[in-house]
C-alpha angles and dihedrals in degrees: 000000000000112000119221111221118231130215123186109201133195097041113176104155135058093229092056092048092050092048090052091049092047090052090055103249118169100219143013125206132218119201115223094179108109099208090060119097085223094057117136125191114241092247090053091047089053089057090051095045089054088070095057117110123216119292097025108113121226114214127196116206119209132178118201090322121168120254090246093050093051092046090051091050093048091051089056101043133025114232123175098208134028122219118199115200103172138060095301121150123225089258090054091051099046101041093087094062094234130116110263145187125210125218123221119200100219123220136138111290097032108120100215097189090053091044093051091048089063089066104046094158096049117119091224147340116249112208115207136164120272111242135152107282121008130307124043094265089220092301124138125213137212104285090198086075089071112095116233091242127036127175092235133052109269121237107192118213138153123094097352120157139151091280098057106023094091091055091044093055093044091051102039103024092209127187089234143359126223122203135178118145091031090070099040135111088197135344109307093001115100126211115227094210092050091050090051092048092048093051090047089052092053091049090048091052091049091052089058096049119106119214113277 
């Protein structure tokens, strides 16, 4: 059975981080984009990262941040993986010497194979909904826009929750799923029951998958 990896993004509280860890998620994300309601200051993120056990990946999300700003953040908090959600080039993404993933805001007309080929050293391609501003705002997108084969592992995001994640995994067969608003009680505040239900949905979907 192939196991779909799970990332919970937009962590701002210790209790939410610990719930995610207890449920067996693979990664937790910290948003370093100040306009976001899920923004955490680097010093606060460092306090949260200190609670992570081994083998749970910490991810830092940036949107069109300056090189100096990213460097300052990385000097204050250790993150294992960088996530770029803006208009960054491959050179922008790789200059910090950390593994990274690149987000694509999916809409008709975006050639995803060509887009992915611009980031050959990325660890994965995160597919999110296109909305005004940055971040999917809890909106899903048309999964039929995803080509059957992409040159990078697919991380599916955008409007996922416990109700649709089984269908999403069955349709897209991603390497990983990424959720934020779909497991929240309010913006930036996670709901333990929703996290548990989401993880259970992913495990259910995996149990139904036949070997590729």
